[in-house]
VMD Tcl script that draws the C-alpha trace (Angstrom):
set ca {
  {274.59 37.31 212.15}
  {272.65 37.74 215.21}
  {270.17 41.46 215.71}
  {267.71 42.34 217.78}
  {265.49 43.51 215.68}
  {262.47 45.81 217.71}
  {261.82 46.19 220.75}
  {258.85 47.35 223.53}
  {255.13 47.45 222.25}
  {256.50 47.03 219.22}
  {258.18 43.73 219.78}
  {255.38 42.51 222.01}
  {252.82 42.94 219.01}
  {255.19 41.03 216.75}
  {256.00 38.06 218.88}
  {252.09 37.70 219.53}
  {252.13 37.13 215.49}
  {255.17 34.77 215.58}
  {253.78 32.61 218.71}
  {249.56 32.75 216.81}
  {251.52 30.56 213.84}
  {252.20 27.45 215.75}
  {249.95 26.71 218.85}
  {252.23 23.41 219.71}
  {255.29 26.00 219.96}
  {258.16 25.71 223.16}
  {256.37 25.40 226.47}
  {259.79 27.29 228.04}
  {258.59 31.06 227.78}
  {255.53 30.27 225.58}
  {253.90 33.72 226.61}
  {256.21 36.82 226.70}
  {254.98 40.41 229.08}
  {255.69 43.69 229.76}
  {258.36 46.29 227.80}
  {261.80 44.62 227.51}
  {261.51 41.92 224.72}
  {263.56 41.53 221.66}
  {263.32 39.53 218.80}
  {267.12 38.04 217.49}
  {267.62 36.64 214.23}
  {270.87 34.18 214.50}
  {272.38 33.26 211.20}
  {276.27 31.94 212.24}
  {275.76 29.09 212.34}
  {277.74 25.79 209.85}
  {276.76 22.61 208.21}
  {278.95 20.11 207.38}
  {279.23 16.95 205.92}
  {280.20 14.22 203.32}
  {278.61 12.30 200.59}
  {277.50 8.41 200.51}
  {276.37 6.07 197.91}
  {272.60 4.49 197.20}
  {273.96 0.85 197.71}
  {269.63 -0.06 197.14}
  {266.36 1.86 197.85}
  {263.34 0.13 198.92}
  {260.18 1.77 197.23}
  {256.68 0.41 197.96}
  {255.34 1.40 194.76}
  {253.64 0.42 191.72}
  {256.04 2.09 189.25}
  {258.18 -0.68 187.20}
  {261.27 0.96 185.42}
  {262.17 -0.99 182.30}
  {265.11 -0.75 179.90}
  {268.49 0.60 179.58}
  {269.49 3.91 178.26}
  {273.03 6.12 178.25}
  {272.29 9.39 179.41}
  {276.88 10.91 178.69}
  {276.17 13.62 181.52}
  {274.89 10.97 184.01}
  {275.65 7.67 183.20}
  {274.05 4.45 182.09}
  {271.05 3.02 184.07}
  {268.99 -0.34 183.14}
  {265.64 -1.54 184.91}
  {263.86 -5.46 185.29}
  {260.81 -5.96 186.94}
  {259.34 -8.57 189.62}
  {255.97 -8.39 190.87}
  {253.15 -10.46 192.41}
  {250.30 -9.93 192.28}
  {246.69 -9.24 194.42}
  {243.87 -11.69 193.56}
  {240.02 -10.32 193.32}
  {238.17 -12.10 195.67}
  {235.21 -12.63 193.22}
  {235.06 -14.83 190.57}
  {233.11 -15.27 187.85}
  {231.95 -19.23 188.22}
  {228.02 -18.69 187.76}
  {228.43 -17.84 184.38}
  {232.27 -19.54 183.21}
  {234.22 -22.77 183.82}
  {238.12 -22.80 183.84}
  {237.66 -24.56 179.92}
  {235.48 -21.19 179.48}
  {238.93 -19.18 179.74}
  {239.66 -18.26 175.99}
  {242.68 -16.36 177.10}
  {245.03 -14.22 179.15}
  {246.70 -11.05 178.96}
  {249.08 -9.06 180.60}
  {249.08 -5.44 181.05}
  {252.01 -3.31 181.49}
  {249.82 0.53 180.97}
  {251.56 4.00 180.79}
  {251.16 7.51 180.08}
  {251.48 8.51 176.44}
  {254.91 10.37 177.72}
  {255.57 8.39 180.74}
  {259.65 7.77 178.94}
  {262.83 8.63 179.41}
  {264.64 8.35 175.90}
  {264.14 7.73 171.88}
  {260.76 6.92 171.66}
  {261.01 4.98 168.64}
  {263.92 3.20 169.35}
  {262.55 -0.78 168.72}
  {262.59 -2.35 173.01}
  {262.24 -6.19 173.39}
  {260.34 -7.34 176.63}
  {259.77 -11.37 177.47}
  {258.45 -12.24 180.63}
  {258.44 -15.45 183.35}
  {256.40 -16.98 185.43}
  {257.93 -17.13 189.10}
  {258.83 -20.24 190.25}
  {259.15 -19.21 193.91}
  {259.10 -16.89 197.04}
  {260.56 -13.04 196.75}
  {262.69 -12.42 199.42}
  {260.15 -9.58 201.99}
  {262.89 -7.46 202.60}
  {263.83 -7.05 198.29}
  {265.80 -4.22 197.70}
  {266.57 -2.34 194.20}
  {270.28 -4.51 193.70}
  {268.36 -7.94 193.91}
  {269.19 -10.61 191.26}
  {266.09 -12.82 190.01}
  {268.35 -15.19 188.77}
  {267.01 -18.84 189.92}
  {263.59 -17.28 190.76}
  {262.71 -18.76 187.13}
  {263.22 -20.55 184.23}
  {265.74 -18.67 181.52}
  {264.46 -20.98 178.98}
  {260.74 -20.75 179.42}
  {259.53 -16.54 178.95}
  {255.38 -17.10 179.01}
  {255.45 -14.55 176.47}
  {257.22 -11.48 174.72}
  {256.81 -8.21 172.52}
  {258.03 -5.58 171.31}
  {256.86 -2.10 171.59}
  {258.24 1.48 170.64}
  {256.67 4.98 172.74}
  {254.72 6.29 169.62}
  {251.32 6.44 168.78}
  {252.80 4.44 165.74}
  {250.54 6.11 163.01}
  {247.11 5.78 164.69}
  {244.74 8.55 165.40}
  {242.26 7.10 168.17}
  {245.99 5.83 170.09}
  {247.11 9.46 169.68}
  {243.83 10.42 171.40}
  {244.90 8.28 174.65}
  {246.44 9.63 177.17}
  {248.64 6.28 178.31}
  {249.87 3.02 175.75}
  {249.64 -0.31 176.67}
  {252.70 -3.44 176.58}
  {250.21 -6.44 176.13}
  {251.57 -9.86 176.00}
  {249.34 -13.25 174.80}
  {250.23 -15.84 177.77}
  {249.38 -19.27 177.71}
  {245.95 -20.25 177.78}
  {246.28 -23.02 180.38}
  {247.57 -20.86 183.13}
  {244.45 -18.84 182.91}
  {242.38 -22.04 183.08}
  {244.88 -23.26 185.83}
  {244.33 -19.85 188.15}
  {240.79 -20.32 188.00}
  {240.71 -24.12 188.26}
  {242.36 -22.81 191.71}
  {239.87 -19.93 193.15}
  {236.82 -22.85 192.66}
  {239.23 -25.35 193.82}
  {240.21 -23.03 197.37}
  {238.75 -19.83 197.08}
  {240.85 -19.32 200.50}
  {244.20 -19.06 198.90}
  {243.26 -15.78 196.95}
  {242.33 -14.41 200.40}
  {244.86 -11.72 199.36}
  {248.07 -11.33 197.89}
  {250.47 -12.67 200.20}
  {248.57 -15.72 200.59}
  {247.30 -16.44 196.98}
  {251.42 -15.83 195.83}
  {252.46 -18.46 197.85}
  {250.28 -20.87 197.28}
  {249.13 -20.32 193.36}
  {250.93 -18.12 191.80}
  {254.23 -16.51 193.04}
  {254.48 -13.60 190.39}
  {256.66 -12.37 187.61}
  {259.92 -11.49 185.77}
  {259.99 -9.24 183.30}
  {262.95 -8.03 181.30}
  {264.28 -6.05 178.47}
  {265.61 -8.97 175.93}
  {266.60 -6.49 173.75}
  {267.36 -2.62 172.35}
  {268.04 0.40 173.98}
  {267.28 3.41 174.35}
  {264.68 4.52 176.58}
  {263.07 3.38 180.17}
  {259.74 2.85 180.54}
  {257.79 4.18 183.23}
  {254.95 1.85 183.94}
  {252.19 3.45 186.53}
  {249.46 0.34 186.20}
  {250.09 -3.38 185.79}
  {247.00 -6.46 185.37}
  {246.04 -9.65 184.50}
  {242.94 -9.08 182.26}
  {241.08 -12.80 182.18}
  {238.80 -13.34 177.98}
  {236.33 -15.11 178.61}
  {233.70 -17.02 176.46}
  {230.94 -19.64 177.03}
  {229.17 -21.59 175.01}
  {225.53 -22.45 175.20}
  {222.27 -24.07 174.08}
  {219.40 -22.19 175.06}
  {216.68 -24.48 174.83}
  {214.06 -21.85 173.80}
  {215.79 -20.56 171.24}
  {216.54 -23.92 169.87}
  {220.34 -22.03 169.16}
  {223.42 -22.11 170.35}
  {224.18 -18.87 173.57}
  {227.99 -16.38 172.84}
  {228.55 -15.33 176.65}
  {232.00 -13.10 176.39}
  {233.48 -10.90 179.59}
  {236.61 -9.66 180.12}
  {237.69 -9.55 184.09}
  {240.80 -7.89 185.88}
  {240.97 -10.76 188.27}
  {244.98 -10.00 189.04}
  {246.45 -6.25 189.58}
  {249.42 -5.37 190.95}
  {248.99 -2.74 193.86}
  {251.39 -1.26 196.84}
  {250.42 -4.25 198.92}
  {252.13 -6.88 197.00}
  {256.08 -6.79 195.93}
  {256.97 -4.95 193.44}
  {260.94 -4.12 193.24}
  {263.25 -2.58 190.31}
  {265.49 -4.08 189.88}
  {268.47 -1.60 188.77}
  {271.57 -1.25 187.76}
  {273.40 1.72 187.70}
  {276.74 2.93 186.06}
  {277.20 6.67 186.60}
  {279.96 8.47 184.63}
  {283.24 9.87 185.13}
  {280.89 12.91 185.29}
  {279.77 12.28 188.32}
  {282.15 10.55 190.29}
  {285.30 12.58 188.75}
  {282.95 15.15 190.89}
  {282.73 12.53 194.26}
  {286.22 11.74 193.71}
  {286.95 15.56 194.45}
  {284.77 15.66 197.48}
  {281.39 17.53 196.14}
  {278.09 16.31 198.36}
  {276.00 15.12 195.47}
  {272.25 13.65 195.60}
  {271.63 11.29 192.45}
  {268.87 9.09 191.51}
  {267.97 6.66 191.90}
  {270.65 4.68 193.42}
  {273.16 6.47 193.39}
  {273.92 9.09 195.97}
  {272.54 11.13 199.23}
  {274.94 13.13 201.75}
  {275.11 12.87 205.57}
  {275.32 16.16 207.13}
  {275.34 17.02 211.15}
  {273.28 19.65 211.78}
  {274.59 21.88 214.68}
  {272.10 21.72 217.35}
  {274.06 22.20 219.78}
  {275.43 24.95 218.54}
  {271.52 25.96 218.14}
  {270.88 25.45 221.86}
  {273.90 26.42 223.90}
  {273.23 30.60 221.82}
  {269.55 30.64 223.22}
  {270.41 29.37 226.47}
  {274.05 31.86 226.12}
  {271.52 34.99 225.48}
  {268.19 33.65 227.52}
  {268.55 36.39 229.94}
  {265.51 35.84 231.28}
  {262.58 34.34 229.81}
  {262.92 33.10 226.29}
  {260.59 31.65 223.37}
  {261.83 30.45 220.25}
  {259.67 31.93 217.48}
  {260.96 30.29 214.02}
  {264.18 27.58 212.51}
  {264.29 27.84 208.96}
  {267.66 25.74 206.76}
  {268.21 26.13 203.57}
  {270.53 24.12 201.38}
  {271.99 25.69 198.21}
  {271.88 22.38 194.81}
  {273.09 23.46 191.78}
  {271.90 20.96 188.66}
  {274.86 19.50 186.68}
  {275.63 21.18 183.45}
  {274.54 18.94 180.86}
  {273.16 18.53 177.56}
  {270.62 15.32 178.53}
  {268.31 17.01 180.26}
  {269.27 16.09 184.10}
  {267.90 17.44 186.58}
  {268.27 18.33 189.66}
  {266.08 16.50 192.60}
  {262.15 18.53 192.56}
  {262.16 17.21 195.38}
  {264.97 15.96 199.19}
  {263.76 14.31 201.92}
  {266.13 15.15 205.28}
  {265.87 13.09 208.05}
  {267.23 11.74 211.23}
  {270.48 8.95 209.87}
  {268.92 6.91 212.43}
  {265.66 6.74 211.61}
  {266.18 6.78 207.76}
  {265.51 3.09 206.91}
  {262.53 2.54 208.88}
  {261.27 5.63 207.40}
  {260.98 4.16 204.22}
  {260.27 0.66 205.11}
  {257.21 1.78 207.46}
  {255.73 4.19 204.48}
  {255.60 7.37 206.87}
  {255.38 10.82 206.55}
  {257.94 13.81 207.11}
  {256.68 14.76 210.59}
  {259.04 18.53 211.12}
  {260.37 16.83 213.91}
  {262.64 13.75 212.93}
  {261.91 14.59 209.15}
  {261.24 16.75 206.73}
  {260.86 17.74 202.93}
  {261.66 20.15 200.21}
  {260.86 21.09 197.06}
  {263.52 21.78 194.66}
  {262.92 25.83 193.96}
  {264.90 26.36 190.26}
  {264.94 29.73 191.23}
  {267.14 30.67 194.26}
  {268.27 26.84 193.02}
  {268.34 25.42 196.52}
  {266.00 23.15 198.78}
  {264.69 25.53 201.25}
  {262.91 23.38 204.66}
  {261.10 26.14 206.33}
  {259.24 24.24 210.08}
  {262.45 23.00 211.73}
  {260.85 24.78 215.15}
  {258.70 22.10 216.55}
  {262.46 19.90 216.23}
  {264.96 22.34 217.82}
  {261.38 22.44 220.98}
  {261.94 18.17 220.46}
  {266.16 18.67 221.34}
  {265.90 22.37 223.71}
  {263.27 19.66 226.02}
  {265.95 16.22 225.70}
  {267.66 15.54 229.47}
  {270.63 14.41 226.93}
  {271.57 15.53 223.86}
  {272.77 12.35 221.36}
  {275.18 12.74 218.85}
  {272.76 10.85 216.97}
  {270.49 13.68 217.43}
  {271.60 15.42 215.07}
  {272.87 13.54 213.05}
  {270.49 13.39 209.18}
  {270.81 12.09 205.83}
  {269.87 14.26 203.21}
  {268.05 12.01 200.29}
  {266.80 12.39 196.29}
  {262.84 11.48 197.10}
  {259.57 11.77 194.76}
  {256.14 13.09 197.18}
  {253.01 12.20 196.00}
  {249.90 13.92 197.21}
  {246.85 13.42 197.13}
  {243.90 15.63 196.65}
  {240.86 16.33 200.36}
  {237.88 18.23 199.44}
  {237.10 20.60 202.88}
  {233.49 17.97 203.48}
  {231.53 20.92 203.97}
  {228.50 22.22 201.82}
  {229.44 25.54 201.63}
  {233.33 25.41 201.10}
  {233.72 23.26 198.23}
  {237.84 24.69 198.74}
  {240.05 21.19 198.15}
  {243.92 21.28 199.20}
  {246.83 18.86 198.17}
  {247.91 16.91 200.67}
  {251.26 14.12 201.17}
  {250.81 10.47 200.81}
  {253.99 9.43 199.70}
  {257.08 9.97 200.35}
  {259.49 7.80 197.98}
  {262.55 7.17 197.24}
  {263.48 8.86 194.08}
  {262.42 6.09 190.98}
  {261.05 8.33 188.25}
  {264.03 10.03 186.26}
  {267.51 9.94 185.92}
  {268.74 13.42 188.47}
  {271.36 14.93 190.12}
  {272.81 17.91 192.26}
  {275.80 19.53 193.79}
  {275.05 20.40 197.50}
  {276.93 23.22 198.59}
  {276.60 22.82 202.68}
  {279.44 25.59 203.05}
  {277.00 28.30 201.70}
  {273.95 26.40 203.45}
  {271.73 29.21 205.86}
  {270.35 28.58 209.08}
  {267.54 31.66 210.75}
  {267.28 30.71 214.37}
  {264.23 33.18 215.78}
  {263.97 33.52 219.06}
  {262.83 36.42 221.58}
  {263.77 37.64 225.20}
  {262.30 39.27 227.82}
  {264.74 40.94 229.75}
  {264.05 40.61 233.84}
  {263.59 43.72 235.76}
}
mol new
graphics top color blue
foreach p $ca { graphics top sphere $p radius 0.5 }
foreach p [lrange $ca 0 end-1] q [lrange $ca 1 end] { graphics top cylinder $p $q radius 0.2 }
display resetview
């Protein structure tokens, strides 16, 4: 519905409120003067689209998903992991030699509640050494066969997600899955630093010249997915020397975390997802769905041409674009398995989809936007699309690719930034990462047919 809201002086005052909110506003009619000003809200627009399968995801993250689980409402998921390590560039060669490496411990650390499924189910994990380089364009459909020797595991263990009756463990905010790796591997790594410190320059050189990385797989058991957020190898050192002054043996012990999995190196979750009939039947019926991890996204055509045509059609005089908002209703699956709607959705131009994730971009509110799922209204609300429509208005030629968007389930990470002022101690959260969703099974039915677009603009009539 197109509604002239206010006229005359009141409209001019209201317009001032609009333009003050965004100084990077349209260069078209950036200010209106005079009495004959009207504010128009236009919402007679429709959106069409379809569901597309997500073949693979490429999140650059330290999160590792390990295990296997069946969820009736969603389907089955299993995940293994391949990882490289970022080495320290300063090993303690002054006090220790390779022969002093007593043990090498691999630790997979996760938050005490960072799992999906049965906390007490025993799960087995095996670790293998990679024997060749991982591909640089690795994705979630990666098959690790041929990159390790399945007959020679480095280590294995069995774990569950409880505190195992230990009060000291129960008080911790995290749990560890620990593997005792071969001592010979630790001594080899230490010796490689002594022989050529340059091989420890960065993760890529280290993986190429010293140690390609590890492969972790679920050895047995099902019923749980564990979300590991910190992975590292620790060297336990022990040097036994002779103190001539004291005339006795002297023992020096130390533990060093020389090798870490970080965003700078390859860390990939090898996913196998088989969606349930509950999900696939909805897609077969023509429902638009967001499903993750590695499930479905929605491709749709935004009515950019119609919006601009409406603005130009009613722009009898000078016009200013005030706001453009877009709200998409989305319903969670009806289920008793805890499957919810994705907490965030990314709206990005289809042509920029791959580069957005490959280059670790952040939403710019021109070609990409993100929205938090509103559980009260059951919708994703994109409230700041004004810069996009202004950008399109200023283009000489509007192409089809300028109107085609992908709606993708994502996870959004934040960092807290302080004001930096002695007098102002306030802080704010800013978006630091937007990644393909890889936290838990999520699904929602997107109702594009009920999406609501509100286009607000101001017009000044020519006398």
